[in-house]
N, CA, C and O atoms as a CHARMM CRD file, in Angstrom:
* protein
*
  372
    1    1 UNK  N     29.37400  30.49900 -20.96200 PROA 1      0.00000
    2    1 UNK  CA    28.86300  31.26500 -19.83900 PROA 1      0.00000
    3    1 UNK  C     29.46300  30.69400 -18.55300 PROA 1      0.00000
    4    1 UNK  O     29.21600  29.53700 -18.21600 PROA 1      0.00000
    5    2 UNK  N     30.23200  31.48000 -17.85400 PROA 2      0.00000
    6    2 UNK  CA    30.86900  31.04900 -16.61500 PROA 2      0.00000
    7    2 UNK  C     29.87700  31.13700 -15.46600 PROA 2      0.00000
    8    2 UNK  O     29.10700  32.09100 -15.35200 PROA 2      0.00000
    9    3 UNK  N     29.91800  30.11200 -14.61500 PROA 3      0.00000
   10    3 UNK  CA    29.00800  30.10800 -13.47300 PROA 3      0.00000
   11    3 UNK  C     29.80000  30.28900 -12.20100 PROA 3      0.00000
   12    3 UNK  O     30.92500  29.80400 -12.07700 PROA 3      0.00000
   13    4 UNK  N     29.21600  30.97500 -11.28100 PROA 4      0.00000
   14    4 UNK  CA    29.82100  31.18200  -9.98700 PROA 4      0.00000
   15    4 UNK  C     29.57500  29.93800  -9.14200 PROA 4      0.00000
   16    4 UNK  O     28.42400  29.57400  -8.90300 PROA 4      0.00000
   17    5 UNK  N     30.64500  29.27900  -8.68500 PROA 5      0.00000
   18    5 UNK  CA    30.48300  28.02800  -7.95600 PROA 5      0.00000
   19    5 UNK  C     29.80800  28.22900  -6.60200 PROA 5      0.00000
   20    5 UNK  O     29.26700  27.27400  -6.04400 PROA 5      0.00000
   21    6 UNK  N     29.82700  29.44200  -6.06300 PROA 6      0.00000
   22    6 UNK  CA    29.18900  29.68000  -4.77300 PROA 6      0.00000
   23    6 UNK  C     27.67000  29.70100  -4.88500 PROA 6      0.00000
   24    6 UNK  O     26.97600  29.52300  -3.88400 PROA 6      0.00000
   25    7 UNK  N     27.13900  29.91900  -6.10400 PROA 7      0.00000
   26    7 UNK  CA    25.69200  29.95900  -6.27000 PROA 7      0.00000
   27    7 UNK  C     25.11800  28.58600  -6.59200 PROA 7      0.00000
   28    7 UNK  O     23.90200  28.44400  -6.71800 PROA 7      0.00000
   29    8 UNK  N     25.96700  27.57800  -6.72800 PROA 8      0.00000
   30    8 UNK  CA    25.50500  26.23400  -7.04800 PROA 8      0.00000
   31    8 UNK  C     24.71200  25.65600  -5.87600 PROA 8      0.00000
   32    8 UNK  O     25.02100  25.90700  -4.71100 PROA 8      0.00000
   33    9 UNK  N     23.69900  24.88900  -6.20800 PROA 9      0.00000
   34    9 UNK  CA    22.84900  24.26700  -5.20300 PROA 9      0.00000
   35    9 UNK  C     23.28200  22.81700  -5.06800 PROA 9      0.00000
   36    9 UNK  O     23.53400  22.14700  -6.06900 PROA 9      0.00000
   37   10 UNK  N     23.37000  22.33100  -3.83900 PROA 10     0.00000
   38   10 UNK  CA    23.74700  20.94500  -3.58300 PROA 10     0.00000
   39   10 UNK  C     22.57500  20.04700  -3.95100 PROA 10     0.00000
   40   10 UNK  O     21.63500  19.89200  -3.17100 PROA 10     0.00000
   41   11 UNK  N     22.63200  19.45700  -5.13700 PROA 11     0.00000
   42   11 UNK  CA    21.51700  18.65600  -5.62700 PROA 11     0.00000
   43   11 UNK  C     21.40000  17.31800  -4.91400 PROA 11     0.00000
   44   11 UNK  O     20.32700  16.71500  -4.92300 PROA 11     0.00000
   45   12 UNK  N     22.46900  16.84000  -4.30100 PROA 12     0.00000
   46   12 UNK  CA    22.39500  15.55000  -3.60400 PROA 12     0.00000
   47   12 UNK  C     21.53400  15.63800  -2.34400 PROA 12     0.00000
   48   12 UNK  O     21.04500  14.61800  -1.85700 PROA 12     0.00000
   49   13 UNK  N     21.34600  16.84300  -1.81700 PROA 13     0.00000
   50   13 UNK  CA    20.53300  17.00900  -0.61400 PROA 13     0.00000
   51   13 UNK  C     19.05700  17.23700  -0.95100 PROA 13     0.00000
   52   13 UNK  O     18.23000  17.33500  -0.04500 PROA 13     0.00000
   53   14 UNK  N     18.71900  17.32300  -2.23300 PROA 14     0.00000
   54   14 UNK  CA    17.34500  17.59300  -2.64700 PROA 14     0.00000
   55   14 UNK  C     16.58400  16.29700  -2.88100 PROA 14     0.00000
   56   14 UNK  O     17.17700  15.26100  -3.18200 PROA 14     0.00000
   57   15 UNK  N     15.26500  16.36600  -2.74200 PROA 15     0.00000
   58   15 UNK  CA    14.42500  15.22200  -3.07600 PROA 15     0.00000
   59   15 UNK  C     14.28900  15.14000  -4.58800 PROA 15     0.00000
   60   15 UNK  O     14.67500  16.06400  -5.30400 PROA 15     0.00000
   61   16 UNK  N     13.74500  14.04100  -5.06700 PROA 16     0.00000
   62   16 UNK  CA    13.58500  13.85200  -6.50600 PROA 16     0.00000
   63   16 UNK  C     12.67400  14.93000  -7.10300 PROA 16     0.00000
   64   16 UNK  O     12.94800  15.44900  -8.18500 PROA 16     0.00000
   65   17 UNK  N     11.60700  15.25900  -6.40600 PROA 17     0.00000
   66   17 UNK  CA    10.69200  16.28900  -6.88200 PROA 17     0.00000
   67   17 UNK  C     11.34400  17.66400  -6.91000 PROA 17     0.00000
   68   17 UNK  O     11.10200  18.45400  -7.82200 PROA 17     0.00000
   69   18 UNK  N     12.17100  17.94500  -5.91200 PROA 18     0.00000
   70   18 UNK  CA    12.86300  19.23500  -5.88000 PROA 18     0.00000
   71   18 UNK  C     13.88300  19.32500  -7.00700 PROA 18     0.00000
   72   18 UNK  O     14.04600  20.38800  -7.60400 PROA 18     0.00000
   73   19 UNK  N     14.57600  18.21700  -7.30900 PROA 19     0.00000
   74   19 UNK  CA    15.52800  18.22100  -8.43100 PROA 19     0.00000
   75   19 UNK  C     14.80600  18.44800  -9.74400 PROA 19     0.00000
   76   19 UNK  O     15.30400  19.16200 -10.61500 PROA 19     0.00000
   77   20 UNK  N     13.62600  17.84200  -9.89300 PROA 20     0.00000
   78   20 UNK  CA    12.84000  18.04000 -11.11300 PROA 20     0.00000
   79   20 UNK  C     12.43300  19.50100 -11.26700 PROA 20     0.00000
   80   20 UNK  O     12.50800  20.06100 -12.36100 PROA 20     0.00000
   81   21 UNK  N     12.00400  20.11100 -10.17300 PROA 21     0.00000
   82   21 UNK  CA    11.60000  21.52000 -10.22000 PROA 21     0.00000
   83   21 UNK  C     12.78700  22.40000 -10.57700 PROA 21     0.00000
   84   21 UNK  O     12.65500  23.32000 -11.38300 PROA 21     0.00000
   85   22 UNK  N     13.94500  22.12700  -9.98400 PROA 22     0.00000
   86   22 UNK  CA    15.14800  22.89600 -10.27900 PROA 22     0.00000
   87   22 UNK  C     15.52400  22.77400 -11.74900 PROA 22     0.00000
   88   22 UNK  O     15.81900  23.77800 -12.39700 PROA 22     0.00000
   89   23 UNK  N     15.51700  21.55000 -12.28300 PROA 23     0.00000
   90   23 UNK  CA    15.86000  21.35300 -13.68900 PROA 23     0.00000
   91   23 UNK  C     14.85500  22.01200 -14.61500 PROA 23     0.00000
   92   23 UNK  O     15.23500  22.55200 -15.65400 PROA 23     0.00000
   93   24 UNK  N     13.58400  21.97700 -14.25600 PROA 24     0.00000
   94   24 UNK  CA    12.56000  22.63400 -15.07200 PROA 24     0.00000
   95   24 UNK  C     12.76800  24.14000 -15.07600 PROA 24     0.00000
   96   24 UNK  O     12.64100  24.77600 -16.12300 PROA 24     0.00000
   97   25 UNK  N     13.08400  24.71600 -13.93400 PROA 25     0.00000
   98   25 UNK  CA    13.34900  26.15800 -13.87400 PROA 25     0.00000
   99   25 UNK  C     14.59000  26.51800 -14.68000 PROA 25     0.00000
  100   25 UNK  O     14.60400  27.52700 -15.38500 PROA 25     0.00000
  101   26 UNK  N     15.63000  25.69600 -14.57800 PROA 26     0.00000
  102   26 UNK  CA    16.84400  25.95600 -15.35700 PROA 26     0.00000
  103   26 UNK  C     16.55600  25.94200 -16.85000 PROA 26     0.00000
  104   26 UNK  O     17.06700  26.78200 -17.59100 PROA 26     0.00000
  105   27 UNK  N     15.73400  24.98600 -17.29700 PROA 27     0.00000
  106   27 UNK  CA    15.41200  24.88400 -18.71500 PROA 27     0.00000
  107   27 UNK  C     14.56000  26.05900 -19.18500 PROA 27     0.00000
  108   27 UNK  O     14.75400  26.56600 -20.29000 PROA 27     0.00000
  109   28 UNK  N     13.63000  26.48600 -18.35700 PROA 28     0.00000
  110   28 UNK  CA    12.68500  27.50700 -18.80100 PROA 28     0.00000
  111   28 UNK  C     13.25100  28.92700 -18.76100 PROA 28     0.00000
  112   28 UNK  O     12.98600  29.71700 -19.66600 PROA 28     0.00000
  113   29 UNK  N     14.02000  29.26000 -17.73600 PROA 29     0.00000
  114   29 UNK  CA    14.49400  30.64700 -17.61600 PROA 29     0.00000
  115   29 UNK  C     16.01600  30.76900 -17.58800 PROA 29     0.00000
  116   29 UNK  O     16.53500  31.87600 -17.44000 PROA 29     0.00000
  117   30 UNK  N     16.72600  29.68400 -17.72400 PROA 30     0.00000
  118   30 UNK  CA    18.17900  29.73500 -17.70400 PROA 30     0.00000
  119   30 UNK  C     18.73400  29.29000 -16.36200 PROA 30     0.00000
  120   30 UNK  O     18.03900  29.28900 -15.34600 PROA 30     0.00000
  121   31 UNK  N     20.01300  28.90900 -16.38700 PROA 31     0.00000
  122   31 UNK  CA    20.63500  28.34400 -15.18700 PROA 31     0.00000
  123   31 UNK  C     20.68000  29.32600 -14.02400 PROA 31     0.00000
  124   31 UNK  O     20.24600  28.99800 -12.91900 PROA 31     0.00000
  125   32 UNK  N     21.18800  30.49900 -14.25700 PROA 32     0.00000
  126   32 UNK  CA    21.39700  31.45000 -13.15700 PROA 32     0.00000
  127   32 UNK  C     20.08200  31.91200 -12.54300 PROA 32     0.00000
  128   32 UNK  O     19.91500  31.89100 -11.32300 PROA 32     0.00000
  129   33 UNK  N     19.15300  32.32700 -13.39500 PROA 33     0.00000
  130   33 UNK  CA    17.85400  32.81300 -12.90100 PROA 33     0.00000
  131   33 UNK  C     17.06000  31.65400 -12.29300 PROA 33     0.00000
  132   33 UNK  O     16.37900  31.83100 -11.28300 PROA 33     0.00000
  133   34 UNK  N     17.14800  30.47100 -12.90400 PROA 34     0.00000
  134   34 UNK  CA    16.43500  29.30400 -12.38900 PROA 34     0.00000
  135   34 UNK  C     16.91000  28.90100 -11.00800 PROA 34     0.00000
  136   34 UNK  O     16.10400  28.57200 -10.13700 PROA 34     0.00000
  137   35 UNK  N     18.23200  28.92800 -10.80700 PROA 35     0.00000
  138   35 UNK  CA    18.76200  28.58600  -9.48800 PROA 35     0.00000
  139   35 UNK  C     18.38000  29.61800  -8.44100 PROA 35     0.00000
  140   35 UNK  O     18.08200  29.27300  -7.29800 PROA 35     0.00000
  141   36 UNK  N     18.38900  30.87900  -8.83300 PROA 36     0.00000
  142   36 UNK  CA    17.99800  31.93000  -7.89000 PROA 36     0.00000
  143   36 UNK  C     16.52300  31.80300  -7.51900 PROA 36     0.00000
  144   36 UNK  O     16.15900  31.94900  -6.35200 PROA 36     0.00000
  145   37 UNK  N     15.66900  31.52900  -8.51700 PROA 37     0.00000
  146   37 UNK  CA    14.23600  31.36100  -8.25000 PROA 37     0.00000
  147   37 UNK  C     13.99300  30.12400  -7.38800 PROA 37     0.00000
  148   37 UNK  O     13.15100  30.13700  -6.49100 PROA 37     0.00000
  149   38 UNK  N     14.73800  29.05800  -7.67100 PROA 38     0.00000
  150   38 UNK  CA    14.57800  27.83700  -6.88000 PROA 38     0.00000
  151   38 UNK  C     15.00600  28.07200  -5.43800 PROA 38     0.00000
  152   38 UNK  O     14.33900  27.60400  -4.51400 PROA 38     0.00000
  153   39 UNK  N     16.10400  28.78700  -5.23100 PROA 39     0.00000
  154   39 UNK  CA    16.57900  29.06800  -3.87900 PROA 39     0.00000
  155   39 UNK  C     15.54300  29.87800  -3.09800 PROA 39     0.00000
  156   39 UNK  O     15.32100  29.63100  -1.91300 PROA 39     0.00000
  157   40 UNK  N     14.91400  30.84000  -3.76400 PROA 40     0.00000
  158   40 UNK  CA    13.86800  31.63200  -3.10200 PROA 40     0.00000
  159   40 UNK  C     12.66300  30.75700  -2.77600 PROA 40     0.00000
  160   40 UNK  O     12.09200  30.86300  -1.69100 PROA 40     0.00000
  161   41 UNK  N     12.27600  29.89000  -3.71600 PROA 41     0.00000
  162   41 UNK  CA    11.14000  28.99800  -3.48500 PROA 41     0.00000
  163   41 UNK  C     11.44300  28.04600  -2.33000 PROA 41     0.00000
  164   41 UNK  O     10.59100  27.81000  -1.47300 PROA 41     0.00000
  165   42 UNK  N     12.65900  27.50300  -2.31200 PROA 42     0.00000
  166   42 UNK  CA    13.04500  26.55500  -1.26700 PROA 42     0.00000
  167   42 UNK  C     13.06400  27.22400   0.10500 PROA 42     0.00000
  168   42 UNK  O     12.74700  26.58800   1.11000 PROA 42     0.00000
  169   43 UNK  N     13.43100  28.49200   0.15200 PROA 43     0.00000
  170   43 UNK  CA    13.47700  29.21800   1.42200 PROA 43     0.00000
  171   43 UNK  C     12.07600  29.43700   1.99600 PROA 43     0.00000
  172   43 UNK  O     11.92400  29.57400   3.21000 PROA 43     0.00000
  173   44 UNK  N     11.05600  29.47100   1.14400 PROA 44     0.00000
  174   44 UNK  CA     9.69400  29.69600   1.62300 PROA 44     0.00000
  175   44 UNK  C      9.01700  28.41600   2.08400 PROA 44     0.00000
  176   44 UNK  O      7.96600  28.47300   2.72100 PROA 44     0.00000
  177   45 UNK  N      9.60300  27.25200   1.77300 PROA 45     0.00000
  178   45 UNK  CA     9.01700  25.97200   2.15700 PROA 45     0.00000
  179   45 UNK  C      9.15500  25.75600   3.66200 PROA 45     0.00000
  180   45 UNK  O     10.20000  26.06500   4.23400 PROA 45     0.00000
  181   46 UNK  N      8.11700  25.23100   4.31000 PROA 46     0.00000
  182   46 UNK  CA     8.23900  24.95500   5.74200 PROA 46     0.00000
  183   46 UNK  C      9.20100  23.79600   5.97100 PROA 46     0.00000
  184   46 UNK  O      9.24900  22.85600   5.17800 PROA 46     0.00000
  185   47 UNK  N      9.95300  23.86400   7.03700 PROA 47     0.00000
  186   47 UNK  CA    10.90400  22.81700   7.38600 PROA 47     0.00000
  187   47 UNK  C     10.15100  21.71700   8.11600 PROA 47     0.00000
  188   47 UNK  O      9.48800  21.97300   9.12200 PROA 47     0.00000
  189   48 UNK  N     10.25100  20.49900   7.61300 PROA 48     0.00000
  190   48 UNK  CA     9.55900  19.37000   8.23500 PROA 48     0.00000
  191   48 UNK  C     10.32400  18.92500   9.48200 PROA 48     0.00000
  192   48 UNK  O     11.54400  18.76100   9.45700 PROA 48     0.00000
  193   49 UNK  N      9.59000  18.73900  10.55100 PROA 49     0.00000
  194   49 UNK  CA    10.20800  18.25300  11.78300 PROA 49     0.00000
  195   49 UNK  C     10.35800  16.74300  11.68100 PROA 49     0.00000
  196   49 UNK  O      9.45200  16.04700  11.22200 PROA 49     0.00000
  197   50 UNK  N     11.50200  16.24600  12.10800 PROA 50     0.00000
  198   50 UNK  CA    11.70600  14.80400  12.06500 PROA 50     0.00000
  199   50 UNK  C     11.12100  14.17100  13.32400 PROA 50     0.00000
  200   50 UNK  O     11.10700  14.77800  14.39500 PROA 50     0.00000
  201   51 UNK  N     10.64900  12.96200  13.17600 PROA 51     0.00000
  202   51 UNK  CA    10.08100  12.21500  14.28300 PROA 51     0.00000
  203   51 UNK  C     11.23000  11.64400  15.11000 PROA 51     0.00000
  204   51 UNK  O     12.02800  10.85800  14.60000 PROA 51     0.00000
  205   52 UNK  N     11.32000  12.03000  16.36800 PROA 52     0.00000
  206   52 UNK  CA    12.42800  11.60400  17.21600 PROA 52     0.00000
  207   52 UNK  C     12.43000  10.09500  17.42400 PROA 52     0.00000
  208   52 UNK  O     13.49800   9.48600  17.48100 PROA 52     0.00000
  209   53 UNK  N     11.25300   9.48100  17.53800 PROA 53     0.00000
  210   53 UNK  CA    11.18200   8.03900  17.72600 PROA 53     0.00000
  211   53 UNK  C     11.66700   7.30000  16.47500 PROA 53     0.00000
  212   53 UNK  O     12.40300   6.31800  16.57900 PROA 53     0.00000
  213   54 UNK  N     11.26000   7.76800  15.30800 PROA 54     0.00000
  214   54 UNK  CA    11.70400   7.13900  14.06800 PROA 54     0.00000
  215   54 UNK  C     13.21200   7.28200  13.90500 PROA 54     0.00000
  216   54 UNK  O     13.87400   6.35200  13.44600 PROA 54     0.00000
  217   55 UNK  N     13.75600   8.42200  14.27100 PROA 55     0.00000
  218   55 UNK  CA    15.20000   8.63100  14.19900 PROA 55     0.00000
  219   55 UNK  C     15.93000   7.68400  15.13200 PROA 55     0.00000
  220   55 UNK  O     16.97200   7.14000  14.76600 PROA 55     0.00000
  221   56 UNK  N     15.41000   7.48000  16.31200 PROA 56     0.00000
  222   56 UNK  CA    16.02100   6.56300  17.27200 PROA 56     0.00000
  223   56 UNK  C     16.00300   5.12500  16.75800 PROA 56     0.00000
  224   56 UNK  O     16.98500   4.39900  16.90900 PROA 56     0.00000
  225   57 UNK  N     14.88700   4.71400  16.15200 PROA 57     0.00000
  226   57 UNK  CA    14.79100   3.36400  15.59500 PROA 57     0.00000
  227   57 UNK  C     15.80200   3.18600  14.46700 PROA 57     0.00000
  228   57 UNK  O     16.49200   2.16800  14.40800 PROA 57     0.00000
  229   58 UNK  N     15.89500   4.16000  13.58000 PROA 58     0.00000
  230   58 UNK  CA    16.85000   4.08100  12.46500 PROA 58     0.00000
  231   58 UNK  C     18.27800   4.02400  12.98700 PROA 58     0.00000
  232   58 UNK  O     19.07400   3.20600  12.52700 PROA 58     0.00000
  233   59 UNK  N     18.60900   4.88100  13.94000 PROA 59     0.00000
  234   59 UNK  CA    19.96700   4.89400  14.49100 PROA 59     0.00000
  235   59 UNK  C     20.32300   3.57900  15.17800 PROA 59     0.00000
  236   59 UNK  O     21.48700   3.17700  15.18700 PROA 59     0.00000
  237   60 UNK  N     19.33200   2.91400  15.75000 PROA 60     0.00000
  238   60 UNK  CA    19.57000   1.65600  16.43300 PROA 60     0.00000
  239   60 UNK  C     19.71100   0.48900  15.45100 PROA 60     0.00000
  240   60 UNK  O     20.57100  -0.37300  15.63300 PROA 60     0.00000
  241   61 UNK  N     18.87200   0.45900  14.41400 PROA 61     0.00000
  242   61 UNK  CA    18.85100  -0.68400  13.50900 PROA 61     0.00000
  243   61 UNK  C     19.84400  -0.58400  12.35400 PROA 61     0.00000
  244   61 UNK  O     20.27200  -1.61500  11.83500 PROA 61     0.00000
  245   62 UNK  N     20.22000   0.61400  11.93900 PROA 62     0.00000
  246   62 UNK  CA    21.06900   0.77200  10.76200 PROA 62     0.00000
  247   62 UNK  C     22.41500   0.05200  10.87900 PROA 62     0.00000
  248   62 UNK  O     22.84600  -0.56100   9.90200 PROA 62     0.00000
  249   63 UNK  N     23.10000   0.09700  12.02800 PROA 63     0.00000
  250   63 UNK  CA    24.35900  -0.66300  12.11800 PROA 63     0.00000
  251   63 UNK  C     24.15500  -2.17100  11.91000 PROA 63     0.00000
  252   63 UNK  O     25.01800  -2.83000  11.33100 PROA 63     0.00000
  253   64 UNK  N     23.03700  -2.72000  12.36800 PROA 64     0.00000
  254   64 UNK  CA    22.75400  -4.13600  12.15900 PROA 64     0.00000
  255   64 UNK  C     22.50200  -4.44900  10.68800 PROA 64     0.00000
  256   64 UNK  O     22.90700  -5.50500  10.20200 PROA 64     0.00000
  257   65 UNK  N     21.84100  -3.54800   9.98300 PROA 65     0.00000
  258   65 UNK  CA    21.60700  -3.72900   8.55100 PROA 65     0.00000
  259   65 UNK  C     22.94100  -3.70600   7.80200 PROA 65     0.00000
  260   65 UNK  O     23.16200  -4.52400   6.90900 PROA 65     0.00000
  261   66 UNK  N     23.82700  -2.77800   8.15700 PROA 66     0.00000
  262   66 UNK  CA    25.11600  -2.67400   7.48900 PROA 66     0.00000
  263   66 UNK  C     25.99800  -3.89200   7.75100 PROA 66     0.00000
  264   66 UNK  O     26.79200  -4.27000   6.89000 PROA 66     0.00000
  265   67 UNK  N     25.87600  -4.50500   8.91000 PROA 67     0.00000
  266   67 UNK  CA    26.66100  -5.69300   9.24200 PROA 67     0.00000
  267   67 UNK  C     26.08400  -6.95500   8.61900 PROA 67     0.00000
  268   67 UNK  O     26.72400  -8.00600   8.65400 PROA 67     0.00000
  269   68 UNK  N     24.89800  -6.87100   8.05300 PROA 68     0.00000
  270   68 UNK  CA    24.25800  -8.03300   7.45000 PROA 68     0.00000
  271   68 UNK  C     23.52500  -8.90600   8.44800 PROA 68     0.00000
  272   68 UNK  O     23.10700 -10.01100   8.10200 PROA 68     0.00000
  273   69 UNK  N     23.35700  -8.44700   9.66500 PROA 69     0.00000
  274   69 UNK  CA    22.67500  -9.21900  10.70000 PROA 69     0.00000
  275   69 UNK  C     21.16700  -9.01100  10.68600 PROA 69     0.00000
  276   69 UNK  O     20.43100  -9.75300  11.33600 PROA 69     0.00000
  277   70 UNK  N     20.70200  -8.00500   9.94700 PROA 70     0.00000
  278   70 UNK  CA    19.28100  -7.69000   9.89100 PROA 70     0.00000
  279   70 UNK  C     18.91600  -7.34500   8.45900 PROA 70     0.00000
  280   70 UNK  O     19.56700  -6.50900   7.83200 PROA 70     0.00000
  281   71 UNK  N     17.88500  -7.98200   7.94400 PROA 71     0.00000
  282   71 UNK  CA    17.39300  -7.67900   6.60100 PROA 71     0.00000
  283   71 UNK  C     15.93100  -7.25300   6.72600 PROA 71     0.00000
  284   71 UNK  O     15.11500  -7.96600   7.31000 PROA 71     0.00000
  285   72 UNK  N     15.61900  -6.11600   6.18500 PROA 72     0.00000
  286   72 UNK  CA    14.24700  -5.61200   6.21500 PROA 72     0.00000
  287   72 UNK  C     13.67600  -5.78700   4.81300 PROA 72     0.00000
  288   72 UNK  O     14.18300  -5.18400   3.86700 PROA 72     0.00000
  289   73 UNK  N     12.62300  -6.60700   4.65700 PROA 73     0.00000
  290   73 UNK  CA    12.07500  -6.83600   3.32000 PROA 73     0.00000
  291   73 UNK  C     11.42500  -5.57900   2.75900 PROA 73     0.00000
  292   73 UNK  O     11.18400  -4.60200   3.46800 PROA 73     0.00000
  293   74 UNK  N     11.15700  -5.63800   1.49000 PROA 74     0.00000
  294   74 UNK  CA    10.64400  -4.47100   0.77700 PROA 74     0.00000
  295   74 UNK  C      9.35800  -3.92000   1.38800 PROA 74     0.00000
  296   74 UNK  O      9.19400  -2.70200   1.46100 PROA 74     0.00000
  297   75 UNK  N      8.46000  -4.76600   1.81800 PROA 75     0.00000
  298   75 UNK  CA     7.19900  -4.30700   2.40400 PROA 75     0.00000
  299   75 UNK  C      7.35200  -3.72400   3.79500 PROA 75     0.00000
  300   75 UNK  O      6.50600  -2.94900   4.24300 PROA 75     0.00000
  301   76 UNK  N      8.42800  -4.09300   4.48300 PROA 76     0.00000
  302   76 UNK  CA     8.68900  -3.57400   5.81300 PROA 76     0.00000
  303   76 UNK  C      7.91000  -4.30300   6.89400 PROA 76     0.00000
  304   76 UNK  O      7.28600  -5.33600   6.65100 PROA 76     0.00000
  305   77 UNK  N      7.96100  -3.75600   8.06100 PROA 77     0.00000
  306   77 UNK  CA     7.29800  -4.32800   9.22100 PROA 77     0.00000
  307   77 UNK  C      6.42800  -3.27600   9.88800 PROA 77     0.00000
  308   77 UNK  O      6.62500  -2.07400   9.71200 PROA 77     0.00000
  309   78 UNK  N      5.46900  -3.75600  10.65200 PROA 78     0.00000
  310   78 UNK  CA     4.59100  -2.90700  11.44000 PROA 78     0.00000
  311   78 UNK  C      4.94100  -3.12300  12.90400 PROA 78     0.00000
  312   78 UNK  O      4.91700  -4.25500  13.38800 PROA 78     0.00000
  313   79 UNK  N      5.26300  -2.05100  13.61000 PROA 79     0.00000
  314   79 UNK  CA     5.57700  -2.12200  15.03400 PROA 79     0.00000
  315   79 UNK  C      4.37700  -1.61000  15.81500 PROA 79     0.00000
  316   79 UNK  O      3.84100  -0.53900  15.53200 PROA 79     0.00000
  317   80 UNK  N      3.96200  -2.40500  16.81600 PROA 80     0.00000
  318   80 UNK  CA     2.85800  -1.98400  17.67600 PROA 80     0.00000
  319   80 UNK  C      3.24300  -2.22600  19.12200 PROA 80     0.00000
  320   80 UNK  O      4.08100  -3.07300  19.43400 PROA 80     0.00000
  321   81 UNK  N      2.61300  -1.46400  19.99000 PROA 81     0.00000
  322   81 UNK  CA     2.81100  -1.69200  21.41800 PROA 81     0.00000
  323   81 UNK  C      1.76300  -2.67300  21.89400 PROA 81     0.00000
  324   81 UNK  O      0.57800  -2.55600  21.58200 PROA 81     0.00000
  325   82 UNK  N      2.23200  -3.64300  22.65800 PROA 82     0.00000
  326   82 UNK  CA     1.31600  -4.59100  23.28700 PROA 82     0.00000
  327   82 UNK  C      1.33500  -4.34500  24.78500 PROA 82     0.00000
  328   82 UNK  O      1.83500  -3.32100  25.25100 PROA 82     0.00000
  329   83 UNK  N      0.80000  -5.27000  25.51800 PROA 83     0.00000
  330   83 UNK  CA     0.80900  -5.14000  26.97000 PROA 83     0.00000
  331   83 UNK  C      2.19600  -5.49900  27.48700 PROA 83     0.00000
  332   83 UNK  O      2.50400  -6.67300  27.69200 PROA 83     0.00000
  333   84 UNK  N      3.01200  -4.50800  27.69100 PROA 84     0.00000
  334   84 UNK  CA     4.34800  -4.71800  28.21400 PROA 84     0.00000
  335   84 UNK  C      5.32900  -5.28700  27.20200 PROA 84     0.00000
  336   84 UNK  O      6.38500  -5.78700  27.59100 PROA 84     0.00000
  337   85 UNK  N      5.01200  -5.22500  25.92500 PROA 85     0.00000
  338   85 UNK  CA     5.91600  -5.75500  24.90800 PROA 85     0.00000
  339   85 UNK  C      5.72400  -4.98900  23.59900 PROA 85     0.00000
  340   85 UNK  O      4.82900  -4.15300  23.47000 PROA 85     0.00000
  341   86 UNK  N      6.57300  -5.29200  22.65500 PROA 86     0.00000
  342   86 UNK  CA     6.46400  -4.71600  21.31700 PROA 86     0.00000
  343   86 UNK  C      6.11300  -5.83900  20.35700 PROA 86     0.00000
  344   86 UNK  O      6.73500  -6.90100  20.38700 PROA 86     0.00000
  345   87 UNK  N      5.12600  -5.61400  19.51100 PROA 87     0.00000
  346   87 UNK  CA     4.69200  -6.61300  18.54300 PROA 87     0.00000
  347   87 UNK  C      5.20200  -6.19400  17.16800 PROA 87     0.00000
  348   87 UNK  O      4.92600  -5.08700  16.70600 PROA 87     0.00000
  349   88 UNK  N      5.95100  -7.09000  16.51800 PROA 88     0.00000
  350   88 UNK  CA     6.50500  -6.83200  15.20100 PROA 88     0.00000
  351   88 UNK  C      5.83800  -7.78300  14.22100 PROA 88     0.00000
  352   88 UNK  O      5.92500  -9.00100  14.37300 PROA 88     0.00000
  353   89 UNK  N      5.16500  -7.22100  13.20500 PROA 89     0.00000
  354   89 UNK  CA     4.46800  -8.01700  12.21200 PROA 89     0.00000
  355   89 UNK  C      4.87700  -7.56400  10.82400 PROA 89     0.00000
  356   89 UNK  O      5.19400  -6.39100  10.62500 PROA 89     0.00000
  357   90 UNK  N      4.87600  -8.49000   9.84500 PROA 90     0.00000
  358   90 UNK  CA     5.11200  -8.05400   8.47600 PROA 90     0.00000
  359   90 UNK  C      3.97000  -7.12300   8.03900 PROA 90     0.00000
  360   90 UNK  O      2.80700  -7.36500   8.36400 PROA 90     0.00000
  361   91 UNK  N      4.30400  -6.07600   7.31100 PROA 91     0.00000
  362   91 UNK  CA     3.28800  -5.13200   6.85800 PROA 91     0.00000
  363   91 UNK  C      2.41400  -5.81900   5.81000 PROA 91     0.00000
  364   91 UNK  O      2.91400  -6.56400   4.96700 PROA 91     0.00000
  365   92 UNK  N      1.12800  -5.57000   5.86700 PROA 92     0.00000
  366   92 UNK  CA     0.20200  -6.16400   4.90100 PROA 92     0.00000
  367   92 UNK  C      0.31900  -5.41200   3.59000 PROA 92     0.00000
  368   92 UNK  O      0.32000  -4.18100   3.55900 PROA 92     0.00000
  369   93 UNK  N      0.41400  -6.14900   2.53800 PROA 93     0.00000
  370   93 UNK  CA     0.60200  -5.55600   1.20300 PROA 93     0.00000
  371   93 UNK  C     -0.71200  -5.16900   0.59100 PROA 93     0.00000
  372   93 UNK  O     -0.74500  -4.65600  -0.52800 PROA 93     0.00000
């Protein structure tokens, strides 16, 4: 069965749950119908707005992480505003 490459869905841009749903639809109703149903379902999902502050923090810190100058442990950190300063604490597990 030949597939049209234009109807393929970019699976690398999907979340793990979305990939699972796509694969389940493909298994249950076939590749072509499953992808079409998934595309319709995905179009009805609300688009999540990204937090501008979180994006700014990531854009600022990511180059330091890539250079090896900053290591963020698995639990992460908690950022709080203090009186005229920023308080950085390890996140409580």
